[in-house]
C-alpha positions in Angstrom: 118.8 -101.6 -84.4 121.3 -105.0 -83.4 118.0 -107.4 -82.8 116.9 -106.6 -87.0 121.5 -106.8 -88.2 120.6 -110.5 -86.4 117.0 -111.7 -87.3 118.1 -110.0 -90.8 121.4 -112.0 -90.7 119.2 -115.6 -89.6 116.5 -115.4 -92.3 119.3 -115.0 -94.6 121.0 -118.3 -93.7 117.5 -119.9 -93.9 116.8 -118.9 -97.0 120.1 -120.0 -98.3 119.6 -123.3 -96.9 116.9 -123.5 -97.7 117.6 -123.1 -101.2 120.4 -125.1 -101.3 118.1 -128.2 -99.9 116.0 -127.7 -102.9 118.6 -127.4 -105.6 120.5 -130.1 -105.0 120.8 -132.2 -108.8 123.6 -132.0 -110.3 124.9 -130.3 -113.7 127.4 -130.2 -115.7 128.8 -126.6 -117.3 130.0 -126.2 -121.2 131.2 -123.1 -123.2 130.5 -123.0 -127.1 134.2 -123.8 -128.6 135.4 -126.3 -125.5 135.5 -129.8 -126.6 134.3 -131.3 -123.4 132.5 -129.8 -119.8 134.0 -127.1 -117.9 133.1 -128.9 -114.6 132.0 -132.5 -115.2 129.1 -132.8 -112.1 128.2 -130.5 -109.4 125.1 -129.1 -107.5 123.3 -126.4 -108.8 123.0 -124.8 -105.9 126.9 -124.5 -106.0 126.7 -123.2 -109.2 124.3 -120.2 -107.7 126.4 -119.7 -105.4 130.4 -119.7 -107.3 128.7 -117.4 -109.7 126.9 -114.8 -107.2 130.0 -114.3 -105.5 132.1 -114.0 -108.7 129.7 -111.9 -109.6 130.5 -109.5 -105.6 134.0 -110.1 -106.8 133.7 -108.0 -109.5 131.2 -105.5 -108.8 134.2 -104.9 -104.9 136.8 -104.1 -107.4 135.3 -101.8 -109.5 134.3 -100.1 -106.2 137.1 -100.1 -104.8 139.0 -98.7 -108.4 136.0 -95.8 -108.2 136.3 -95.5 -104.8 140.8 -94.6 -105.7 140.2 -92.7 -108.8 137.9 -90.4 -105.8 140.2 -89.9 -103.6 142.5 -88.5 -106.2 139.6 -86.1 -108.1 139.1 -84.6 -104.3 143.0 -84.0 -104.0 143.8 -82.5 -107.5 139.8 -80.1 -106.0 141.4 -79.4 -102.8 145.1 -78.9 -104.1 142.5 -76.1 -106.8 140.7 -74.2 -103.7 144.3 -74.1 -101.4 145.9 -72.6 -104.1 142.7 -70.1 -105.2 142.9 -68.9 -101.4 146.2 -68.1 -101.5 145.3 -66.0 -104.2 142.4 -64.4 -102.8 144.5 -63.5 -99.5 147.1 -62.1 -101.3 144.5 -59.7 -103.4 142.8 -59.1 -100.3 146.3 -57.8 -98.6 147.0 -55.9 -101.6 147.0 -51.7 -100.0 144.4 -49.9 -102.0 145.9 -47.1 -104.2 144.6 -43.5 -104.4 142.8 -43.5 -107.8 140.8 -46.9 -106.1 140.0 -44.5 -103.3 138.6 -41.1 -105.5 136.5 -44.5 -107.6 134.8 -46.0 -105.1 134.1 -41.8 -103.7 132.6 -41.0 -107.0 129.9 -45.0 -106.7 128.7 -43.0 -104.0 
């Protein structure tokens, strides 16, 4: 398993390096209503890597917030389960009255 992980990392690293070597053309980033370019000139691969990084950060932040929300829901469900278990235990410990005994004997 460790070999597969190392091999995957090496292959990914080689792909990143070859991608960077093939995409070194300078580009400038412009947006609709801005007068000048946002970025004067930078290699295309840096712009793509930066875009991927920003996307990963946004997805990671969304994942963290989802995790917090799910932990809160789990905590609320555990409180509900605990309250229901206490109610069930209190009902199990109630004494059986004579009328309930007669009802059970009549069913049999």
